[in-house]
C-alpha positions, 0 to 999 in steps of 0.5 A, spaced: 609 389 194 610 391 187 616 395 191 618 390 194 619 385 188 623 390 184 628 390 190 629 382 190 630 382 182 635 388 183 639 384 188 638 378 185 641 380 179 647 384 182 649 377 186 649 375 179 653 380 176 658 379 182 659 371 181 659 371 174 665 377 175 668 372 180 668 365 175 671 370 170 677 372 174 678 365 176 679 363 169 684 367 168 688 366 173 688 359 171 690 360 164 696 364 167 699 358 171 698 353 166 702 351 161 701 355 153 699 349 149 698 350 141 693 349 138 697 346 132 697 338 131 706 338 130 705 342 137 701 337 141 705 330 138 711 334 141 709 335 148 705 328 149 712 325 146 716 329 151 711 327 157 712 319 156 718 318 152 724 316 157 730 320 158 736 318 153 743 318 155 747 323 151 752 320 146 759 321 146 762 327 144 767 329 139 771 332 145 770 326 150 773 322 145 780 325 144 782 323 151 782 316 148 789 313 146 790 315 138 791 308 136 787 303 139 789 297 134 797 298 136 801 302 141 803 310 140 810 311 139 812 318 144 818 320 142 821 323 149 827 327 152 829 331 158 833 337 158 837 339 164 837 346 166 840 345 174 842 341 179 841 344 185 844 339 190 847 332 191 845 329 198 851 323 198 848 320 205 841 319 202 844 318 195 839 323 192 840 329 187 835 335 186 834 337 178 830 342 174 828 341 167 824 340 161 821 334 159 818 333 152 815 329 148 812 328 141 807 323 138 802 323 131 794 324 133 791 324 127 784 326 130 787 333 132 789 335 124 786 341 122 786 345 115 791 352 118 787 356 113 780 355 116 784 355 123 788 362 121 794 359 125 799 353 125 797 351 131 792 349 136 794 349 144 790 344 149 790 343 156 791 336 159 784 335 161 782 336 154 786 331 149 790 324 150 796 325 153 802 319 155 801 321 163 809 321 163 812 320 171 818 320 174 819 313 178 825 314 181 822 320 185 822 318 193 819 325 194 814 326 188 815 331 183 814 338 183 810 339 176 809 345 173 805 348 167 804 343 161 804 346 154 801 341 149 801 344 142 798 340 136 799 342 128 796 341 122 798 334 121 796 331 128 804 332 130 802 333 138 808 336 142 808 336 149 813 340 154 813 340 162 817 344 167 819 339 173 823 340 179 824 333 182 829 329 187 831 323 184 835 317 187 841 314 184 845 308 187 852 312 188 859 309 188 863 312 193 869 307 194 874 311 190 871 318 194 873 323 193 877 322 186 870 318 184 865 319 178 857 318 179 851 318 174 845 321 176 838 318 173 832 320 171 827 314 170 821 316 166 815 311 165 808 312 163 803 312 169 796 309 165 799 306 159 803 299 158 807 297 152 800 294 149 798 302 148 805 306 148 812 305 147 817 310 148 822 312 142 829 316 143 829 323 140 836 326 140 833 332 139 830 333 146 835 330 150 841 335 153 843 340 159 844 347 159 852 350 159 850 356 164 855 356 170 850 356 175 848 349 173 854 344 176 855 345 183 862 347 185 864 340 188 862 337 181 862 337 174 858 334 168 861 330 163 855 329 159 849 325 158 846 318 156 839 316 154 836 309 153 829 306 152 828 299 156 822 295 158 820 294 165 816 289 167 811 291 173 810 284 177 804 286 181 800 287 175 803 283 170 805 288 165 811 291 161 812 298 161 816 302 156 821 306 160 826 311 158 833 313 162 837 320 162 844 319 165 847 324 167 854 323 168 858 327 174 866 328 175 867 330 182 871 336 184 877 333 188 881 339 190 877 341 196 879 334 199 886 335 197 887 341 201 882 341 207 884 333 209 889 330 205 895 335 206 893 337 213 892 329 215 900 329 212 902 335 216 900 331 222 903 325 221 910 328 219 909 332 226 908 326 230 915 323 227 919 328 230 919 324 236 925 319 232 930 325 232 929 328 239 935 325 244 932 319 247 936 319 253 933 325 256 926 327 252 922 321 253 915 325 256 917 330 250 916 324 245 911 322 248 907 329 248 908 330 241 905 323 239 899 323 243 897 331 242 899 329 234 893 323 235 888 327 239 889 333 234 888 328 227 881 326 231 879 333 233 880 335 225 876 328 223 870 330 227 871 337 223 871 335 216 866 329 218 860 333 215 864 333 208 865 325 208 859 320 206 856 316 211 856 309 208 857 303 210 863 301 206 870 304 206 872 309 201 879 311 199 879 317 204 877 312 210 883 308 208 887 314 207 885 317 214 886 310 217 893 309 215 894 315 218 892 314 225 896 307 224 902 311 224 901 315 229 899 309 234 905 306 230 910 312 232 907 312 240 909 304 241 915 305 237 918 310 242 915 307 248 919 300 245 925 304 244 925 307 251 924 301 254 930 297 250 934 303 251 934 303 259 934 295 260 939 293 254 946 293 255 948 295 248 945 302 247 948 303 241 944 298 238 938 301 240 940 308 238 941 306 231 935 303 231 932 309 232 935 313 227 933 307 222 926 309 224 927 316 221 927 313 214 923 307 215 916 310 217 916 315 212 917 310 207 912 305 210 907 311 210 909 312 202 908 305 200 902 303 204 899 310 202 901 309 194 898 301 195 891 304 198 891 308 192 892 303 186 887 298 190 881 303 190 882 307 183 886 301 178 882 295 182 
């Protein structure tokens, strides 16, 4: 009996030991999973505050404030300019110009002023995402502007220089009445995309304007005569706001020599050939006269189709159109004159009079041609 009691006590003691070990192990596991809380009063107060207080919105940083305009009480003056580096194409039908150049601007932002001794440099570079910039855009670009990299540089006094390389197609009204002796103006029109004249105004800076004198800038058909720039207000009716507008004018002169040798002189020679019928014997070569007149007319029409790609497609008559029309008119007139003279010579009782009239046509037609062409040149170029 005593032996059984001893065995029972040992089992109970063993179970108690196992239970004690299990409780101790569970306590250590829970302690590791729970957050560590210091026993100091200050730390307890901090933890309680973090648990109970609402989340506060972070205040605006100084970097965020740099995206606002430099002057909130008055417009920011932005000196602006454009430097042309190349004209790659001029489309006379669409009235567009393909240009490349540097767009530059300068303004004052005191928030970006710094001490060069502290910074260790005389300028600091920024990206457009970091600071305010005038959001310049070319408003007369129908296909959008291919913008390149933008360089923003701040100087110790807060002066900011903006430089951007652009490639754009710009539209400008072309007056081709004097073609091919015409002069044209390609316009680059700039405005701020986001700020009206209450926040931003342009001012002209002559140092930023110009064009490259390199030989590849002008096209073979055009010559750059100069440039001009103006600042004007532009009202946007939909918003009822007025924006400051900068206009850079590129003055161009057409090189007309190509059209002299490829159009004017060939048509003149074809016209002269059509007049050789007045030097033929009207009694025996009427068929030859008609053949020469018709061949000259068909040759001129074929020639016109050949050079049509070089002529502007405009809804009004140009000087070139008037010249070609007069040539066609004299082709037709020479054929009508030959038919009329042949008819009169066949049915007239006084053939000598008809022959005399034929001889007069040898000089009447050239004189009339010169008169009409000179009058046309005068009307188109002088009037």
